[in-house]
C-alpha positions as CSV (number, residue, x, y, z in Angstrom):
1,M,-1.5,33.8,77.4
2,R,-2.5,35.9,74.4
3,E,-2.8,39.0,76.7
4,N,0.9,38.6,77.5
5,Q,1.8,38.4,73.8
6,G,0.1,41.7,73.2
7,L,2.1,43.3,76.1
8,E,5.4,42.0,74.7
9,R,4.7,43.6,71.4
10,E,4.1,47.0,72.9
11,H,7.5,47.0,74.5
12,G,9.6,45.9,71.6
13,M,9.6,45.3,67.9
14,S,10.2,42.2,65.8
15,R,12.9,42.1,63.2
16,E,10.3,42.3,60.4
17,E,8.7,45.4,61.9
18,L,12.1,47.1,62.3
19,L,13.1,46.3,58.7
20,A,9.8,47.7,57.4
21,L,10.2,51.1,59.0
22,P,10.4,54.3,56.8
23,V,13.5,56.5,56.5
24,A,12.7,58.3,59.7
25,V,10.3,57.5,62.5
26,D,8.9,59.4,65.4
27,L,10.6,59.3,68.8
28,E,7.9,57.0,70.2
29,T,8.7,54.3,67.6
30,G,12.5,54.7,68.2
31,N,11.9,54.4,71.9
32,R,9.8,51.2,71.4
33,A,12.5,49.7,69.2
34,L,15.2,50.4,71.8
35,G,13.0,49.4,74.8
36,L,13.1,52.9,76.2
37,G,10.2,54.5,78.1
38,R,8.7,57.7,76.8
39,S,10.2,60.0,79.5
40,K,13.7,58.5,79.2
41,G,13.6,58.7,75.4
42,Y,12.6,62.4,75.4
43,E,15.1,63.2,78.1
44,L,17.9,61.7,76.0
45,A,16.8,63.4,72.8
46,K,16.6,66.8,74.5
47,R,20.1,66.4,76.0
48,G,21.5,65.2,72.6
49,Q,22.3,61.8,74.2
50,Y,19.9,59.6,72.3
51,P,21.8,56.5,71.2
52,C,21.3,57.1,67.5
53,K,20.8,60.2,65.3
54,V,17.7,62.3,66.1
55,L,16.5,65.2,64.0
56,R,14.5,68.0,65.6
57,L,11.8,69.3,63.2
58,G,9.9,72.1,65.0
59,N,8.5,70.6,68.1
60,A,8.9,67.0,66.8
61,Y,11.8,64.6,67.0
62,R,12.5,62.1,64.2
63,V,14.9,59.1,64.6
64,V,16.9,58.2,61.5
65,T,16.0,54.6,60.8
66,A,19.4,53.7,59.2
67,D,21.1,54.7,62.5
68,L,18.6,52.8,64.5
69,L,19.0,49.6,62.5
70,D,22.8,50.0,62.7
71,L,22.6,50.4,66.5
72,L,20.5,47.2,66.7
73,G,22.8,45.3,64.4
74,L,20.3,45.0,61.6
75,A,21.9,47.3,59.0
76,A,22.4,45.8,55.5
């Protein structure tokens, strides 16, 4: 049973984890919060179709946490 709990955590984030995020997070964290796979998340970001604001910094993508929380209905 504990093994399943660990798997569930990898595929999503708790409300507490989401609210503790910094101002911007890497795309992997954004994908995890939204339940997106790595390939799909990067595909959406490259096309400019990611469901919330993404910043491109060199070769890296950063997801704006405020937009992410708003999309998830957790914005204050």
